[in-house]
C-alpha angles and dihedrals in degrees: 000000000000126000089251092072119109118250116241118265096232101140119094126195094272092048091050092048093049093050087063096039093041094051094047103041099058101065095028096059110020107037113023111037094084091051091044096051089046091054102038106018112206090352088072086084090056089047090060094044090048091050089051091050093053089045091051095055090052091043089060091053093044090053092056094046090043095056090045094048113020096180131136111266100053116198091013092057094047095049092046091050094047104032103028133243098306097062089030088061092049092048092046096050093041093050095044095045092037090058090044090054090046092049090052089051092053091048093053088049087053089053091053091054092048091049091049093048094046096040092231123172123248095272148327130241124248117176091341092309120116111226115199112235091218094058094040091054092045090056092051092048094047090052091052093051094048087055091049091054089045089064096055152292094258091061089045092051094049090049091052093051093058096043095050095048091053092045094052090050093050094047092045091056092047092049097047094046092042090052091061088057098043123118119186090215089067093062106109121240120262121263097210141271099289095053088047091053093045089050089051089055091051096047096041087095084075089070100056096102104079098061089045087068087068090052088069095036090119088062097047121101115239094358093184089068104023102043100063090043091053097044098045094035094053092052096047093046097045093046090052092050091048094052094046095047093046092051090049094047092049097046103036099063135046118271113272096027095100093045091054094049092046091057089058099046145331096262101082090138089067091053090051089052091049091054094046103037106015128229093332093056092046091049092051091050093048089052089046091051091053089050094045097049090044092048090051093051094043094055095040094052090051094049096043092053090054091053090051088048091052091049089053091049089053092046095241085122126020110300086223086087088067093076110127120208111251093219105034100031092225130126091251097176092055090049093050093049092047089049091054092055091049093053089050094051092048088059099041108048143041119249100256092049089052090052094047093049091050090050093049093052096047093048088057088051093048093050092051091043091059091048089050092057092053090049094051093046096047094045088054092214112201093223092051103098110151118187088208123047127193116252120240095021127215093019094062101057094036094054091042091053095046093047091050095052093041093055091057087072092066096053113105115268100247096052089043091054093046091046093049091051090047096055099033107041097066092063089098089064098062110139096354090172121055118242142093119310120206114247130189117240084234091072 
């Protein structure tokens, strides 16, 4: 098959929704809350709500653009159509690499949960080199999920459905039981506005899932109806879950407990469950952490490979990546290349750095995506006919864009530098292969 073939419409409304929820819920609940509470105190709750608010503004813009242009590639495709190949290239590389960094983050988190369950030591020695078990398991898991995505989107969607239902059940029990033990006096004091905003920059990687739904829009059944429901619904549901779990975690244990646990590992939520519910609660949360980090990686690998596929179709990268597998109907070369980057990032960077770089790159994308909506509206393109329109235009996309760019300032310097290089350096590679490039009539 050639790269111009259409991808199969295998994803129903539940699968589309769970791609968004499954991607977000992993890092947000099972890896980052302890670090967030340690950094921001009680304002960690506000950090997650603020992140959800910024995400919701962009989710509305993504819903309109997605129903007008349901094509594989998502935010990259919309920015490319509205702002041209220069910004399209930046958005494409930022989205692709941002998801690869995020996937590596999820897989390292997966490794932490496996090590905790198995009681493994810090590492093992091979040829006089100490190999961390967490990284080794992350590499194995990443390889597995790349293979799952290689087989097909239908299989990926079915896996997401099962994982997300189980996760919601586990977190519901934890939240309800924890609420009975909660005492407002236990909630730690705030550590100020700046730590809160810096924490929001770190945890924003938790809100990547909703735009990734648009990356597989070409494979969603009835996208005009199901796409906005999945995008907006996933942000609202996940933000509510984050807020409830953070409140319970903060109020159900004595001040200082979470900080002590976070200094030891990134699975403080498990230790809170152990204190509240005993070994059964801890076991359930460990199992939930495995599912959550796996779910996030599964959905991110799927979406990132579609972005790479779309970039190949538009000749921003080599069109050889467009090759679709004759049997599975998937962009297998894009999946393999994306998987290679994920494995490299797992080896190269610590977990919080992976999260921060992923956040930086996606804040750039979300800012550009909101600008793209304004351009498409104001240009009044004759081929721009969304079945969903954002409320309170132009307020919604303008505020969404400004908030996205403003939050970048509060991300730590090293991730900001790496992220800036990642999304800006590929500009010299625009249109490396001669040939026509699709342009919107708006431009």
